[in-house]
N, CA, C and O atoms as a MOPAC input file, in Angstrom:
PM7 MOZYME 1SCF
protein

 N     93.71400 1    95.17900 1   139.16500 1
 C     93.33400 1    95.58400 1   137.82300 1
 C     93.66700 1    94.44200 1   136.85100 1
 O     94.75600 1    93.87200 1   136.91300 1
 N     92.73300 1    94.11300 1   135.96000 1
 C     93.00800 1    93.03700 1   134.99400 1
 C     94.09000 1    93.43700 1   133.99500 1
 O     94.25800 1    94.61000 1   133.66500 1
 N     94.81000 1    92.43200 1   133.52900 1
 C     95.83100 1    92.68100 1   132.51200 1
 C     95.15700 1    92.80200 1   131.15100 1
 O     94.26300 1    92.01700 1   130.83700 1
 N     95.57100 1    93.77700 1   130.33400 1
 C     94.94900 1    93.94000 1   129.02300 1
 C     95.30600 1    92.79900 1   128.07700 1
 O     96.41400 1    92.26300 1   128.10500 1
 N     94.33900 1    92.44600 1   127.24100 1
 C     94.51500 1    91.41400 1   126.22700 1
 C     93.83900 1    91.89500 1   124.95600 1
 O     92.77100 1    92.50600 1   125.00700 1
 N     94.45400 1    91.62300 1   123.82300 1
 C     93.82400 1    91.92100 1   122.54500 1
 C     94.08500 1    90.74100 1   121.62300 1
 O     95.18000 1    90.18000 1   121.60400 1
 N     93.06800 1    90.37500 1   120.86500 1
 C     93.16900 1    89.27200 1   119.91800 1
 C     92.85200 1    89.82300 1   118.53100 1
 O     91.82800 1    90.47600 1   118.33400 1
 N     93.73100 1    89.55800 1   117.58100 1
 C     93.54600 1    90.03300 1   116.20900 1
 C     93.50600 1    88.82800 1   115.28200 1
 O     94.34900 1    87.93500 1   115.36800 1
 N     92.52800 1    88.81300 1   114.40200 1
 C     92.36400 1    87.71600 1   113.44200 1
 C     92.58500 1    88.28100 1   112.04600 1
 O     91.93900 1    89.25300 1   111.65500 1
 N     93.48700 1    87.67900 1   111.30500 1
 C     93.83800 1    88.18600 1   109.98000 1
 C     93.04100 1    87.60200 1   108.83100 1
 O     93.35600 1    87.86200 1   107.67000 1
 N     92.02400 1    86.82500 1   109.12400 1
 C     91.20200 1    86.26200 1   108.06500 1
 C     91.26300 1    84.74600 1   108.05100 1
 O     92.10000 1    84.13000 1   108.71100 1
 N     90.35900 1    84.16300 1   107.28600 1
 C     90.26700 1    82.70700 1   107.20300 1
 C     90.65900 1    82.25300 1   105.80600 1
 O     90.72900 1    83.05100 1   104.87100 1
 N     90.90700 1    80.98700 1   105.68700 1
 C     91.22500 1    80.44000 1   104.37400 1
 C     92.68100 1    80.05400 1   104.26700 1
 O     93.42400 1    80.05500 1   105.24900 1
 N     93.06800 1    79.72400 1   103.05800 1
 C     94.42300 1    79.28100 1   102.77500 1
 C     95.29000 1    80.46300 1   102.38400 1
 O     94.87700 1    81.30900 1   101.59000 1
 N     96.48500 1    80.52200 1   102.93600 1
 C     97.43200 1    81.58800 1   102.62000 1
 C     98.50100 1    81.03500 1   101.68900 1
 O     99.03400 1    79.94800 1   101.91200 1
 N     98.80100 1    81.77900 1   100.66700 1
 C     99.92800 1    81.42600 1    99.79500 1
 C    101.19100 1    81.52900 1   100.64300 1
 O    101.32100 1    82.45600 1   101.44200 1
 N    102.12500 1    80.59100 1   100.48100 1
 C    103.34400 1    80.60900 1   101.30600 1
 C    104.08300 1    81.95000 1   101.29900 1
 O    104.67200 1    82.32600 1   102.31300 1
 N    104.06700 1    82.66600 1   100.20000 1
 C    104.75400 1    83.96100 1   100.13400 1
 C    104.09400 1    85.01200 1   101.01600 1
 O    104.73400 1    85.99000 1   101.40200 1
 N    102.82300 1    84.81700 1   101.33600 1
 C    102.09100 1    85.81400 1   102.11300 1
 C    101.98300 1    85.45300 1   103.59300 1
 O    101.54000 1    86.26900 1   104.40200 1
 N    102.38700 1    84.23600 1   103.94700 1
 C    102.25200 1    83.81200 1   105.34200 1
 C    103.08800 1    84.66400 1   106.29200 1
 O    102.57900 1    85.13800 1   107.30700 1
 N    104.35200 1    84.85900 1   105.97500 1
 C    105.22100 1    85.67100 1   106.84100 1
 C    104.71400 1    87.09100 1   106.99000 1
 O    104.55300 1    87.56800 1   108.11300 1
 N    104.45500 1    87.79200 1   105.86700 1
 C    103.91500 1    89.14400 1   105.97700 1
 C    102.55500 1    89.18600 1   106.68200 1
 O    102.23500 1    90.15200 1   107.37500 1
 N    101.76400 1    88.13200 1   106.49700 1
 C    100.46600 1    88.09100 1   107.17000 1
 C    100.60400 1    87.99000 1   108.67400 1
 O     99.92000 1    88.69500 1   109.41600 1
 N    101.48200 1    87.12000 1   109.12300 1
 C    101.71600 1    86.97000 1   110.56100 1
 C    102.27700 1    88.27100 1   111.13300 1
 O    101.86000 1    88.71400 1   112.20300 1
 N    103.20900 1    88.87100 1   110.42900 1
 C    103.78100 1    90.14500 1   110.90300 1
 C    102.71200 1    91.23300 1   110.95200 1
 O    102.70200 1    92.05000 1   111.87300 1
 N    101.82000 1    91.25100 1   109.97600 1
 C    100.74000 1    92.23600 1   109.96900 1
 C     99.80400 1    92.07000 1   111.15500 1
 O     99.38600 1    93.05500 1   111.76400 1
 N     99.47700 1    90.83000 1   111.48200 1
 C     98.62100 1    90.56700 1   112.64000 1
 C     99.34200 1    90.98000 1   113.92300 1
 O     98.73600 1    91.58400 1   114.80900 1
 N    100.62500 1    90.65900 1   114.02700 1
 C    101.40300 1    91.07000 1   115.20500 1
 C    101.43700 1    92.58600 1   115.33800 1
 O    101.25200 1    93.11900 1   116.43200 1
 N    101.67400 1    93.28300 1   114.22900 1
 C    101.71400 1    94.74800 1   114.26400 1
 C    100.38600 1    95.32100 1   114.73700 1
 O    100.35100 1    96.22700 1   115.56900 1
 N     99.28600 1    94.78400 1   114.19600 1
 C     97.96800 1    95.27600 1   114.57800 1
 C     97.69300 1    95.01700 1   116.05900 1
 O     97.18700 1    95.88900 1   116.76500 1
 N     98.02700 1    93.82500 1   116.51900 1
 C     97.81100 1    93.49700 1   117.93100 1
 C     98.64700 1    94.39000 1   118.84000 1
 O     98.17500 1    94.83700 1   119.88500 1
 N     99.87300 1    94.64500 1   118.44500 1
 C    100.74600 1    95.49100 1   119.25800 1
 C    100.23100 1    96.92500 1   119.32100 1
 O    100.29400 1    97.55900 1   120.37500 1
 N     99.72800 1    97.43800 1   118.21500 1
 C     99.17000 1    98.80100 1   118.23000 1
 C     98.01000 1    98.88800 1   119.22000 1
 O     97.93900 1    99.81200 1   120.03000 1
 N     97.11300 1    97.92600 1   119.14400 1
 C     95.98600 1    97.92400 1   120.07500 1
 C     96.41700 1    97.70900 1   121.51500 1
 O     95.92700 1    98.38200 1   122.42200 1
 N     97.32500 1    96.78000 1   121.72400 1
 C     97.80600 1    96.47600 1   123.07000 1
 C     98.47500 1    97.69200 1   123.70500 1
 O     98.26200 1    97.97800 1   124.88300 1
 N     99.27400 1    98.39700 1   122.93300 1
 C     99.95400 1    99.57800 1   123.46500 1
 C     98.96700 1   100.64000 1   123.91300 1
 O     99.22700 1   101.35600 1   124.88000 1
 N     97.85400 1   100.75000 1   123.23600 1
 C     96.82600 1   101.69300 1   123.67300 1
 C     96.24400 1   101.24900 1   125.01400 1
 O     96.04400 1   102.06400 1   125.91500 1
 N     95.97700 1    99.95400 1   125.13500 1
 C     95.41100 1    99.44300 1   126.39200 1
 C     96.36600 1    99.62600 1   127.56500 1
 O     95.95100 1   100.09000 1   128.62700 1
 N     97.63900 1    99.27000 1   127.39500 1
 C     98.58100 1    99.39800 1   128.51400 1
 C     98.88500 1   100.86100 1   128.82500 1
 O     99.34200 1   101.18800 1   129.92000 1
 N     98.63000 1   101.73000 1   127.86400 1
 C     98.80900 1   103.15700 1   128.09700 1
 C     97.59900 1   103.81700 1   128.74200 1
 O     97.57500 1   105.03300 1   128.93000 1
 N     96.59000 1   103.00900 1   129.08100 1
 C     95.41500 1   103.54600 1   129.75400 1
 C     94.26600 1   103.88300 1   128.82800 1
 O     93.23100 1   104.37300 1   129.28000 1
 N     94.43000 1   103.62800 1   127.53200 1
 C     93.36900 1   103.90700 1   126.57700 1
 C     92.23600 1   102.90400 1   126.67900 1
 O     92.35000 1   101.86100 1   127.32300 1
 N     91.14500 1   103.25100 1   126.02500 1
 C     89.96100 1   102.40900 1   126.08000 1
 C     89.97000 1   101.29400 1   125.04600 1
 O     90.73900 1   101.30800 1   124.08500 1
 N     89.08700 1   100.32800 1   125.27500 1
 C     88.98300 1    99.17200 1   124.38600 1
 C     88.59300 1    99.58300 1   122.96900 1
 O     89.13600 1    99.04700 1   122.00300 1
 N     87.67900 1   100.50700 1   122.83500 1
 C     87.24600 1   100.93400 1   121.50200 1
 C     88.40300 1   101.55500 1   120.72700 1
 O     88.57000 1   101.27900 1   119.53900 1
 N     89.18800 1   102.37600 1   121.37300 1
 C     90.35000 1   102.98200 1   120.71700 1
 C     91.37300 1   101.91900 1   120.31900 1
 O     91.98900 1   102.01000 1   119.25800 1
 N     91.54600 1   100.92800 1   121.16400 1
 C     92.50300 1    99.86000 1   120.87100 1
 C     92.05800 1    99.03400 1   119.66700 1
 O     92.85800 1    98.72600 1   118.78300 1
 N     90.78700 1    98.68300 1   119.64300 1
 C     90.26000 1    97.90600 1   118.51900 1
 C     90.31600 1    98.71400 1   117.23300 1
 O     90.67400 1    98.18900 1   116.17900 1
 N     89.96700 1    99.97800 1   117.31700 1
 C     90.01700 1   100.82800 1   116.13000 1
 C     91.43800 1   100.90000 1   115.56500 1
 O     91.62300 1   100.80700 1   114.35100 1
 N     92.42100 1   101.06200 1   116.41600 1
 C     93.81100 1   101.13500 1   115.96300 1
 C     94.24400 1    99.83100 1   115.30800 1
 O     94.94500 1    99.84800 1   114.29700 1
 N     93.83300 1    98.70800 1   115.87400 1
 C     94.18800 1    97.41200 1   115.29900 1
 C     93.53600 1    97.22100 1   113.93300 1
 O     94.18400 1    96.74800 1   113.00000 1
 N     92.27300 1    97.58000 1   113.80900 1
 C     91.56600 1    97.43400 1   112.53000 1
 C     92.16100 1    98.35600 1   111.47600 1
 O     92.34200 1    97.94600 1   110.32900 1
 N     92.46400 1    99.57700 1   111.84300 1
 C     93.08900 1   100.51500 1   110.89800 1
 C     94.41400 1    99.95100 1   110.40200 1
 O     94.73100 1   100.04700 1   109.21600 1
 N     95.17900 1    99.36900 1   111.30300 1
 C     96.46100 1    98.77600 1   110.92600 1
 C     96.25300 1    97.65900 1   109.90300 1
 O     96.98900 1    97.58200 1   108.91900 1
 N     95.26700 1    96.79900 1   110.12100 1
 C     94.98200 1    95.72800 1   109.16000 1
 C     94.50400 1    96.29400 1   107.82800 1
 O     94.91900 1    95.82500 1   106.76900 1
 N     93.63600 1    97.29600 1   107.87800 1
 C     93.09500 1    97.86500 1   106.64700 1
 C     94.15800 1    98.57400 1   105.82600 1
 O     94.04600 1    98.66000 1   104.60300 1
 N     95.16500 1    99.07200 1   106.47700 1
 C     96.24900 1    99.75600 1   105.77000 1
 C     97.29100 1    98.78600 1   105.22500 1
 O     98.23100 1    99.20200 1   104.54800 1
 N     97.13300 1    97.50800 1   105.51300 1
 C     98.09600 1    96.49200 1   105.09100 1
 C     97.53700 1    95.75000 1   103.87900 1
 O     96.48200 1    95.12100 1   103.96600 1
 N     98.23500 1    95.82200 1   102.76300 1
 C     97.74600 1    95.22100 1   101.52200 1
 C     97.70800 1    93.69500 1   101.55000 1
 O     97.12400 1    93.08200 1   100.65600 1
 N     98.31200 1    93.07600 1   102.54700 1
 C     98.27800 1    91.62000 1   102.65400 1
 C     96.85200 1    91.12400 1   102.92000 1
 O     96.49000 1    90.01700 1   102.52100 1
 N     96.06200 1    91.93600 1   103.58300 1
 C     94.71200 1    91.53800 1   103.96600 1
 C     93.70800 1    92.03400 1   102.94200 1
 O     93.95500 1    93.01300 1   102.23900 1
 N     92.57400 1    91.35100 1   102.86300 1
 C     91.54300 1    91.71400 1   101.89600 1
 C     91.09900 1    93.15700 1   102.04700 1
 O     90.73800 1    93.80900 1   101.06800 1
 N     91.12500 1    93.64800 1   103.26400 1
 C     90.69100 1    95.01000 1   103.51900 1
 C     91.77700 1    96.02600 1   103.18800 1
 O     91.58800 1    97.21900 1   103.42500 1
 N     92.89700 1    95.58900 1   102.65100 1
 C     94.06400 1    96.44300 1   102.46800 1
 C     93.92100 1    97.55900 1   101.46100 1
 O     94.84700 1    97.83600 1   100.70000 1
 N     92.77600 1    98.19600 1   101.44900 1
 C     92.55400 1    99.33600 1   100.54900 1
 C     92.77300 1   100.65100 1   101.26000 1
 O     92.67100 1   101.71400 1   100.64900 1
 N     93.06700 1   100.59000 1   102.52900 1
 C     93.29400 1   101.80900 1   103.31300 1
 C     92.09600 1   102.13000 1   104.16500 1
 O     90.95100 1   101.90700 1   103.77300 1
 N     92.37600 1   102.65600 1   105.33600 1
 C     91.27600 1   102.99000 1   106.25500 1
 C     90.78700 1   104.34400 1   105.90200 1
 O     89.86000 1   104.85000 1   106.53500 1

């Protein structure tokens, strides 16, 4: 069985130094949410949805208006 992998991208462009740490942590959190679904036997669509919701709920990202 293949090992699960998930890649999360937090956006392009220049980050203000104050937002870099929270941005990296936000991407890690989103990736971990999706990854945990995959290792728990969940499907790819559910994993991606969980990761995107996590990013959308994070005000650091442009989409941070809530899912």
